[in-house]
N, C-alpha and C positions, 0 to 999 in steps of 0.2 A: 514577183517581178520588180513591184514599186521598193520592196527593200534594197535588191539589189540598187536599184539607182538610186536610191538614197544614199546607199555606202558610198558608188562611184561618187555622186555629185560633192560628199562631203571631204572628198578626200583632200589630200595637201595640195598636191601637184595640180588637178584640176582649177582648185581656188587661186593657185602661183599664174595661173595660165587666166584666168579672169581678169587677174588683178593687172596683169601685164598688157592686157588689151582694151579695159576699161581706165587703166591708166595713163597709158598711152595717147589714148584718144580726149581725153579730159584734161590733158597736165598741158597743154596751150590756152585751155579757156579759163584758168585757173592764175596762169603766171605769163602769159603774153597779150592777151587780148583783155585780161583785167587785171588787177594790182592786189595781191595777196598781204596779209599782214598779219603773221603767226605771234602769238604771245604765249607765255607758261608753260614752254614745252619742259621745262625745268622740274617740273611737277609729273612727269611719266616714266622719270629714268630710273628711280628704285622701286615702282611699283610691282605688286606680285604677278604672276603669269596667270591669277585666273581669280576670279572673284573681286574683277573691279566692275561696275557700273558708271559708265558714263551719262549724266543727264544735260542733254541740252534743249535750247528753245529751237524753233525750226522754222524753216521759211523754204525751202523746195522740197519735191518729194527724193531726190536721188543726189542732189549737187552736195546736199550739205554731207550726206553719206561718205561720198566718194572723197570730198575733203578731207574727211578725218581718215580716212585709209590711206591717202597722199602722206599725210602727216606722222600718221605710226610706220609707216614704212620710213620716212627720211631720220624718224628720230631713231630705228632700229640702226641705220648706217648712221648713227653717233651726228646726226645734224640737229642744230638746235633754233629754233623759233624761224625757219626756212627749209624752203625744199630744196631749191639748188637743183642743179642736173637730177634729171631721174632715172639715174642708172641705179638708184634703189630698186625700181622696179624688176631687175633682175634676182632680186633674192627678198621678194616684199613680205611683211611681215603679217599672217594669216591667222593669228590665235585671236581674231577678231570674231563677232555677230552683231549686227544689227536689229533692232525692233522696227517689223514694216507692216501694212494691212497688206492682208492677204488681198485684197480688191487691186489695191494699187499692185503688187508684183504681177497681177496676171492681165494688166493693162497692156501688153507689147511684147514684142519680142525681145525689145531691149532689157524693157524688165524682167521679162524670164531669164533672159543671161544672167543679168546683174543680181539674179536670187539665187545664185551659185556660189555668191561673193560672201555668203554667211546669213543670209537673209532667216530670220524668225519672224514668220507670219504669224500675224493674230488678227481675231475679227473685232477688234475693239470698234471699230469707226468702218460704216459704209453707206451709200447714199440711196437714197429712196427717193424718186419722184426729185430728183436733183436737189436734196436737201439731205445735210448732213444729220445723222442719228449719232448720240451715243449712249454708250453703254458702258457697264464693269469689263472687268477684264475675264476673260474666262477661264475656268480653271484651269484646262489643258494646256492654255498658252501660259498663264502662269509658271505650270511646271515645265514646260518649254524653257523659257527664260533660265529659270532656276538651272534646268541641268545644263545651259549653255554656260552659263554663270563658274559650275564646277570644273571647267576646262578652259574656257576663254575669259579676255574681256567682253562685253557686252554694251551695243549704244543705244539707248533707249532716250524715245524724245516725250517728258511727261503729259506735254498739252494734245498729243496726236492728231494734232490739225498744224497747219502752216499760217492759221488767225493769228498775229500777235496778239499778248495777254490774256490768250485762252484761258480758264481755268483749267488746273492740273488734273490730273487722274489717280484718284486714290490707289489704285493698281501697283503705281511705281512703289507708293509708298508702304502697302503689304510686301511686294516684293525685298523691298531695303529692310524690315522687321525680320522676314523669315530666312535672308539669306547673309543678312550684315555684312553684304561688301564693303569696298573702298569705293566712296562715292567723289567722282570727279565732277565737277560743276563746270558747263561748256557755256560760252554766250558766244552766237556769231552774228555777225549782220552785213547786210550789202547784198546777199545772196537774191533776196527778191528782187533787188532790181537789176542784176545783172542775168537772172536766168529766168525763163518762163518758168510756171507753177512746178512743172514735173522736173523741173532744172537741167533738161537735156538740150536745152535751143536760148541761144543767146537772145535778150531783150535789152540791153544796154550794155556794148562793150565800155572800156575804159572806167568801170566802174570799181570802188575799191570795195574789196571782200576783207572781213577779219574773223580769226578764230580765237580764243582766249580760253585756255585752260587755265583753274583755279586750284588753289590749294585743295586739297580731300576735305572734305567737311567733315565735321566734327560731330557725328550723331549719337544721340541715347536711342538705343535701336528699342528700349523697352517703352515710350513716348507713344502716343495714341499715334495713328497713321498719319489724322489732321496736321500733327503738329510737324511730324518729319515733312510732309507732302510742303507745308507752309514755309519750312526752310527750305526745301529744292526748288520752289519758283522763286524765291526772294534770292538763291544763290544763281539764277539762271536769267535771272532780273527780268522776268515776267509776271512777278506779284503788283497788288495793288501797286501798292509803293512807287514802285518803277514805271507802272502807267501813269499816275498823276505829276510824275518828271517829263513825258512825252510834249514835243511841241504843241500839238494840236490843245493841252490843256495850259499851255503860256499864252495860246489866242484867245482862251475861254476870259485868262483872268486881265489880259490888257484890255478887253471890251468893257 
């Protein structure tokens, strides 16, 4: 029974229906109640249909990913650096998966519904007594992501947390070494200000949101995992170098 359920869940028709529902519900929050700026979609035009890994910083559980899906759908309809009218939801781009914590996707009926939009649930992070516990990527989770890359694009968040400048996890680098994907860095901002942590409720309307897609990374796949991870973290502007450029450090310097 579970195998039948999984096959139904992964059908393109089901995904399109979920995209239409989630897209219609989230569109006003991105474009009407807040201001979304998109840059770099020209880097998405000629990508292969499989084995493309998007690596991004992370600010909310769901709003980040939902925005990416909107943008991918808009690009499919030949829009550049904008969403425009959401008629792209009539025939959305569904060849994409995203990595999410298993515990997060079981949190509510909304998250369970959104899991149908291509979630790759992993056990990288869980909470024990109110404290986040970190561990390496489980081998079965790694295989899950590798299989997804064989058929689709995959979105992942190397930090595995919404905390800014948290260290990246080597699991992302190991996947890059093993699958040799095209790696597209993405930098987002403003989502933490506009939405609550889950990304499903407004915290401050009228916020400026931005999503920037950078050129594919030039990666030496034979390099050590630490070197690859360092390059990824620098590309998504979450490395120590970028942390030192933050306003919280300017204040310390001025004192």
